[in-house]
C-alpha positions as semicolon CSV with decimal commas, in nm:
position;residue;x (nm);y (nm);z (nm)
1;M;7,021;8,666;9,965
2;L;7,223;8,764;9,662
3;L;7,280;8,518;9,377
4;I;7,552;8,536;9,114
5;K;7,426;8,303;8,843
6;N;7,615;8,089;8,593
7;V;7,953;8,258;8,638
8;L;8,307;8,137;8,578
9;I;8,471;8,116;8,923
10;A;8,841;8,136;9,007
11;T;8,784;7,996;9,353
12;Q;9,134;8,034;9,502
13;N;9,046;7,737;9,722
14;A;9,310;7,483;9,830
15;K;9,291;7,311;9,491
16;R;9,276;7,646;9,302
17;E;8,972;7,513;9,117
18;I;8,814;7,693;8,824
19;L;8,438;7,626;8,819
20;R;8,130;7,728;8,625
21;G;7,827;7,771;8,849
22;N;7,645;7,988;9,100
23;I;7,747;8,179;9,411
24;L;7,482;8,235;9,678
25;I;7,550;8,501;9,941
26;E;7,359;8,529;10,267
27;G;7,436;8,825;10,491
28;N;7,810;8,887;10,465
29;K;7,907;8,523;10,399
30;I;7,921;8,292;10,099
31;K;7,656;8,026;10,154
32;V;7,683;7,809;9,841
33;V;7,938;7,775;9,560
34;G;7,843;7,564;9,261
35;S;7,488;7,453;9,189
36;T;7,197;7,580;9,396
37;K;6,822;7,535;9,374
38;K;6,750;7,835;9,596
39;L;6,712;8,081;9,310
40;E;6,370;8,191;9,433
41;E;6,516;8,294;9,771
42;A;6,758;8,549;9,626
43;R;6,653;8,913;9,664
44;E;6,876;8,999;9,369
45;V;7,025;8,797;9,086
46;I;7,334;8,896;8,889
47;E;7,368;8,718;8,556
48;G;7,731;8,606;8,536
49;Q;7,742;8,436;8,199
50;N;8,000;8,675;8,052
51;M;8,196;8,736;8,370
52;V;8,452;8,571;8,595
53;A;8,429;8,586;8,975
54;I;8,747;8,626;9,177
55;P;8,808;8,699;9,546
56;G;8,852;9,068;9,618
57;F;9,211;9,187;9,611
58;I;9,379;9,266;9,944
59;N;9,619;9,562;9,943
60;T;9,850;9,503;10,238
61;S;10,023;9,841;10,259
62;T;9,900;10,180;10,151
63;H;9,849;10,540;10,261
64;I;9,501;10,595;10,125
65;P;9,463;10,975;10,180
66;M;9,773;11,040;9,971
67;T;9,567;11,060;9,654
68;L;9,589;11,429;9,746
69;F;9,957;11,427;9,647
70;R;9,940;11,218;9,331
71;G;10,184;11,363;9,078
72;Y;10,331;11,615;9,324
73;G;10,710;11,651;9,345
74;E;10,779;11,412;9,060
75;G;11,130;11,307;8,963
76;L;11,300;11,369;9,297
77;P;11,508;11,126;9,503
78;L;11,310;10,967;9,786
79;Q;11,447;11,169;10,078
80;E;11,435;11,500;9,890
81;W;11,080;11,424;9,774
82;L;10,973;11,361;10,135
83;E;11,154;11,654;10,295
84;K;11,084;11,921;10,034
85;K;10,742;11,821;9,905
86;I;10,541;11,561;10,096
87;W;10,613;11,643;10,460
88;P;10,555;12,020;10,419
89;A;10,225;11,952;10,240
90;E;10,118;11,699;10,504
91;R;10,165;11,959;10,777
92;K;9,878;12,156;10,617
93;L;9,633;11,863;10,618
94;T;9,294;11,909;10,784
95;N;9,066;11,628;10,895
96;D;8,834;11,700;10,601
97;D;9,133;11,667;10,368
98;L;9,202;11,323;10,515
99;Y;8,841;11,217;10,468
100;W;8,810;11,327;10,106
101;G;9,156;11,199;10,010
102;S;9,052;10,864;10,157
103;M;8,719;10,863;9,973
104;L;8,893;10,915;9,639
105;G;9,152;10,649;9,724
106;I;8,875;10,406;9,814
107;A;8,691;10,486;9,490
108;E;9,004;10,404;9,292
109;S;9,060;10,090;9,500
110;L;8,710;9,959;9,435
111;H;8,747;10,020;9,062
112;S;9,063;9,808;9,084
113;G;8,883;9,521;9,261
114;I;9,031;9,587;9,605
115;T;8,792;9,493;9,885
116;T;9,036;9,520;10,179
117;F;9,334;9,744;10,249
118;L;9,585;9,795;10,530
119;D;9,662;10,161;10,584
120;M;9,928;10,345;10,782
121;Y;9,912;10,721;10,823
122;V;10,046;10,986;11,055
123;K;9,744;11,215;11,105
124;D;9,399;11,159;11,263
125;I;9,324;10,823;11,108
126;N;8,970;10,822;11,248
127;Y;8,878;11,014;10,933
128;I;9,008;10,725;10,724
129;G;8,782;10,503;10,934
130;K;8,485;10,728;10,856
131;A;8,560;10,700;10,484
132;I;8,568;10,319;10,515
133;E;8,229;10,324;10,689
134;H;8,072;10,546;10,424
135;S;8,209;10,358;10,124
136;G;8,143;9,990;10,203
137;I;8,505;9,871;10,170
138;R;8,688;9,677;10,442
139;G;8,993;9,847;10,591
140;F;9,262;9,820;10,855
141;I;9,375;10,159;10,986
142;S;9,692;10,225;11,184
143;L;9,867;10,531;11,325
144;G;10,222;10,544;11,193
145;M;10,403;10,600;11,521
146;M;10,747;10,769;11,530
147;D;10,959;10,903;11,815
148;V;11,315;10,949;11,689
149;G;11,397;11,319;11,721
150;G;11,070;11,385;11,900
151;I;10,883;11,374;11,569
152;S;10,541;11,277;11,700
153;G;10,566;11,266;12,079
154;S;10,673;11,021;12,347
155;V;10,617;10,646;12,343
156;G;10,341;10,681;12,603
157;E;10,165;10,960;12,413
158;Q;10,156;10,764;12,089
159;L;10,040;10,440;12,247
160;K;9,765;10,639;12,416
161;K;9,651;10,766;12,073
162;T;9,651;10,411;11,937
163;E;9,447;10,296;12,238
164;E;9,190;10,571;12,176
165;I;9,166;10,470;11,811
166;R;9,123;10,102;11,901
167;K;8,840;10,179;12,142
168;R;8,674;10,410;11,889
169;W;8,642;10,129;11,632
170;E;8,634;9,807;11,835
171;R;8,268;9,739;11,752
172;S;8,293;9,816;11,380
173;E;8,248;9,526;11,140
174;R;8,458;9,671;10,857
175;V;8,695;9,918;11,024
176;N;8,975;9,722;11,189
177;V;9,260;9,875;11,387
178;A;9,623;9,768;11,345
179;V;9,933;9,886;11,532
180;A;10,206;10,050;11,325
181;C;10,558;10,178;11,375
182;H;10,671;10,382;11,077
183;A;11,020;10,233;11,036
184;P;11,329;10,131;11,234
185;Y;11,500;10,462;11,149
186;T;11,213;10,675;11,286
187;C;11,131;10,463;11,591
188;S;11,327;10,382;11,907
189;D;11,377;10,029;12,034
190;E;11,137;10,110;12,314
191;L;10,858;10,226;12,084
192;I;10,888;9,922;11,854
193;M;10,887;9,675;12,144
194;E;10,604;9,842;12,336
195;A;10,395;9,882;12,021
196;K;10,436;9,512;11,942
197;E;10,353;9,419;12,301
198;Y;10,037;9,630;12,279
199;A;9,942;9,463;11,948
200;T;9,996;9,117;12,097
201;T;9,792;9,198;12,407
202;H;9,495;9,302;12,195
203;G;9,538;9,047;11,914
204;L;9,609;9,314;11,651
205;V;9,820;9,315;11,336
206;F;10,159;9,485;11,376
207;H;10,282;9,672;11,067
208;I;10,621;9,835;10,995
209;H;10,820;9,953;10,691
210;A;11,142;9,752;10,681
211;A;11,447;9,717;10,455
212;E;11,307;9,954;10,194
213;T;11,635;10,125;10,096
214;R;12,006;10,055;10,094
215;K;12,066;10,364;10,311
216;E;11,836;10,226;10,578
217;V;12,035;9,903;10,587
218;F;12,379;10,063;10,611
219;D;12,270;10,324;10,864
220;L;12,142;10,046;11,089
221;L;12,461;9,845;11,042
222;K;12,655;10,147;11,171
223;T;12,434;10,210;11,474
224;K;12,317;9,859;11,571
225;K;12,569;9,630;11,398
226;M;12,273;9,441;11,253
227;R;12,076;9,435;10,932
228;V;11,710;9,538;10,940
229;I;11,539;9,200;10,976
230;E;11,805;9,084;11,221
231;Y;11,743;9,396;11,428
232;L;11,365;9,350;11,434
233;D;11,414;8,986;11,527
234;S;11,640;9,091;11,816
235;L;11,347;9,297;11,948
236;N;11,119;8,988;11,930
237;V;10,860;9,156;11,708
238;L;10,852;8,903;11,423
239;D;10,563;8,656;11,435
240;K;10,243;8,556;11,254
241;K;10,078;8,891;11,331
242;T;10,362;9,101;11,183
243;I;10,351;9,250;10,833
244;L;10,675;9,392;10,691
245;A;10,626;9,645;10,413
246;H;10,889;9,638;10,134
247;G;11,149;9,387;10,264
248;S;11,365;9,436;9,955
249;W;11,717;9,488;10,093
250;V;11,762;9,155;10,268
251;T;12,003;8,861;10,281
252;K;11,914;8,494;10,249
253;R;11,960;8,466;10,625
254;E;11,703;8,740;10,682
255;I;11,461;8,573;10,442
256;G;11,500;8,257;10,650
257;I;11,425;8,450;10,968
258;V;11,104;8,594;10,819
259;A;10,990;8,247;10,713
260;K;11,083;8,081;11,042
261;K;10,901;8,340;11,251
262;G;10,592;8,333;11,028
263;A;10,599;8,705;10,952
264;H;10,448;8,835;10,628
265;I;10,608;9,034;10,347
266;S;10,413;9,312;10,175
267;S;10,587;9,382;9,844
268;N;10,536;9,735;9,707
269;T;10,676;9,664;9,361
270;I;10,562;9,966;9,158
271;S;10,640;10,223;9,427
272;N;10,990;10,083;9,478
273;L;11,060;10,103;9,105
274;K;10,927;10,456;9,072
275;L;11,121;10,589;9,372
276;A;11,434;10,407;9,250
277;T;11,499;10,253;9,590
278;G;11,718;9,996;9,415
279;G;11,713;9,620;9,433
280;I;11,417;9,398;9,355
281;C;11,224;9,239;9,640
282;P;11,327;8,870;9,629
283;L;10,975;8,727;9,611
284;L;11,091;8,394;9,469
285;E;11,338;8,346;9,755
286;Y;11,074;8,439;10,013
287;K;10,828;8,194;9,856
288;E;11,083;7,913;9,837
289;A;11,176;7,970;10,202
290;G;10,809;7,933;10,299
291;A;10,737;8,297;10,386
292;N;10,391;8,438;10,321
293;V;10,419;8,697;10,041
294;T;10,150;8,960;9,984
295;L;10,120;9,257;9,748
296;A;10,062;9,626;9,798
297;T;10,040;9,944;9,596
298;D;10,185;10,180;9,859
299;G;10,034;10,530;9,840
300;A;9,908;10,703;9,527
301;S;10,174;10,969;9,578
302;S;10,457;10,724;9,508
303;N;10,298;10,464;9,279
304;N;10,099;10,672;9,136
305;S;9,798;10,443;9,116
306;L;9,614;10,193;9,334
307;N;9,603;9,938;9,053
308;M;9,638;9,580;9,180
309;F;9,628;9,432;8,829
310;E;9,941;9,628;8,742
311;T;10,097;9,531;9,076
312;M;10,038;9,158;9,019
313;K;10,174;9,168;8,666
314;M;10,488;9,360;8,758
315;A;10,552;9,143;9,065
316;S;10,557;8,837;8,843
317;L;10,749;8,982;8,548
318;L;11,027;9,133;8,760
319;Q;11,102;8,795;8,916
320;K;11,112;8,625;8,577
321;H;11,339;8,895;8,441
322;S;11,579;8,914;8,735
323;H;11,616;8,535;8,759
324;W;11,628;8,473;8,381
325;D;11,357;8,217;8,445
326;A;11,013;8,228;8,282
327;T;10,879;7,988;8,546
328;A;10,966;8,213;8,842
329;I;10,654;8,352;9,017
330;N;10,381;8,251;8,775
331;A;10,035;8,403;8,740
332;Q;9,884;8,172;9,003
333;D;10,152;8,279;9,250
334;A;10,077;8,646;9,184
335;L;9,701;8,596;9,226
336;D;9,768;8,408;9,550
337;F;9,980;8,697;9,678
338;A;9,696;8,943;9,604
339;T;9,414;8,736;9,757
340;I;9,450;8,435;9,985
341;N;9,796;8,534;10,114
342;G;9,674;8,883;10,200
343;A;9,383;8,738;10,394
344;K;9,622;8,515;10,586
345;A;9,845;8,810;10,675
346;L;9,552;9,016;10,804
347;G;9,386;8,722;10,976
348;I;9,052;8,757;10,798
349;N;8,824;8,482;10,669
350;A;8,852;8,592;10,306
351;G;9,074;8,557;10,000
352;S;8,889;8,269;9,834
353;I;8,541;8,193;9,706
354;E;8,428;7,911;9,934
355;E;8,131;7,834;10,152
356;G;8,158;8,010;10,486
357;K;8,407;8,273;10,368
358;L;8,338;8,646;10,380
359;A;8,152;8,760;10,070
360;D;8,426;8,982;9,924
361;I;8,392;8,908;9,553
362;V;8,481;9,087;9,230
363;L;8,313;9,019;8,896
364;L;8,526;9,088;8,590
365;K;8,377;9,135;8,245
366;L;8,517;8,892;7,991
367;D;8,599;9,172;7,749
368;S;8,828;9,140;7,449
369;N;9,143;9,160;7,663
370;L;9,042;8,847;7,859
371;I;8,946;8,635;7,556
372;P;9,016;8,357;7,463
373;V;9,014;8,174;7,795
374;H;9,298;7,925;7,771
375;S;9,395;8,010;8,128
376;I;9,172;8,259;8,307
377;V;9,426;8,316;8,586
378;D;9,698;8,408;8,337
379;N;9,453;8,637;8,157
380;I;9,360;8,815;8,481
381;V;9,721;8,870;8,592
382;Y;9,881;8,956;8,259
383;A;9,594;9,116;8,068
384;G;9,336;9,230;8,325
385;N;9,285;9,592;8,420
386;P;9,035;9,803;8,618
387;S;8,815;9,848;8,310
388;N;8,717;9,481;8,351
389;V;8,576;9,536;8,701
390;A;8,196;9,527;8,666
391;Y;8,080;9,444;9,020
392;V;8,244;9,459;9,359
393;I;8,078;9,290;9,655
394;A;8,231;9,374;9,994
395;D;8,104;9,222;10,316
396;G;7,806;9,084;10,123
397;K;7,694;9,421;9,982
398;I;7,722;9,547;9,627
399;V;7,949;9,851;9,647
400;L;8,019;9,881;9,274
401;R;7,750;9,795;9,019
402;N;7,804;9,795;8,643
403;G;8,125;9,989;8,692
404;R;7,964;10,262;8,905
405;L;8,005;10,314;9,278
406;A;7,685;10,230;9,463
407;L;7,723;10,400;9,802
408;F;7,881;10,741;9,741
409;D;7,929;11,012;9,479
410;E;8,265;10,966;9,312
411;N;8,235;11,296;9,126
412;E;8,209;11,481;9,457
413;A;8,524;11,305;9,581
414;R;8,709;11,408;9,265
415;K;8,598;11,768;9,300
416;Q;8,689;11,786;9,668
417;V;9,035;11,635;9,619
418;Q;9,120;11,865;9,328
419;M;9,021;12,172;9,531
420;R;9,209;12,061;9,842
421;A;9,520;11,949;9,654
422;E;9,555;12,293;9,500
423;R;9,568;12,445;9,850
424;L;9,799;12,184;10,000
425;C;10,053;12,178;9,719
426;R;10,110;12,550;9,664
């Protein structure tokens, strides 16, 4: 057993209670929250007097190996950046590149308090799975399938690859497989529908980029006479196991469709701003309609960080600014998006610190930037940063201790990524 003693706890339970007490972890589950007399049973005790415990953040859309391309091709429009920089570099990727890029991305994620991420990538994602296994984090991996223009092969060929990946990891406790179509403009109707059918058959999350840019919307209006969410709804792929990345260029009617069907929105706030995709994801409207909103960093090549503190803060401030309303999307909303809502979208028993939940917990140091504690949730969202992350517990195991990774050599990951990036980005 592992005991976190006398710690301030932002539980994220149904009442959003803030408590002072103990957290007892047995195996990979939280056994007791509050007072406990079983101190002598704990194999390790963490003194939490000057820390606050929060549920681990859940990053619901990223491309974790793309740390390799951080800072590459800066200042270009999205399509030019992809066609002239990213796609040519990705064609040079080896499996070892994928592994080490993922290890560095996971290191950065853990320093930011992320204990679970949903990834989509277009190469051999088994090497992302290996990085998850070696690092202690929890991850969902998915092959970003595409078939428009014969980009990545036929529908059958790509579903076969996804099936092989699913079988490879079906017994893993921390590597989960999701089903992903890259986007409506890179996937045929047939691929999207068959991919969703496959996901439903096997009870898997279905993930797709949707309504990210204005061009995407107007191109689809020309070819399908429908907007993006309307189109996906016409294919019957929107339900409680569907996560839509971006979802920015939408109408009120589309927001209503997302809410009615129970699909989840993964807002990539920082990436959208940096790539100047235009528009601001209408998080307040989604929330008011009853849709489940989650947060994501996107990849480190377009963000350029995997910083969930920054993501929460910007998600809240943009809504306040765009609505001229200081009450729009408050700090509690933003923390919900990054924790309990993400767990709901991925269908995992996490996102709050409660008895019986998965032991995915982050301990933040109450440094100068988090003092005084008038409202710890507001402090975390508006003033917190990765330097506050002292401990990360994922699946009941300490994976970051006193600010240092416990299970792998971060310096080696840095060295490997620098060396490989120089080759890939020539």
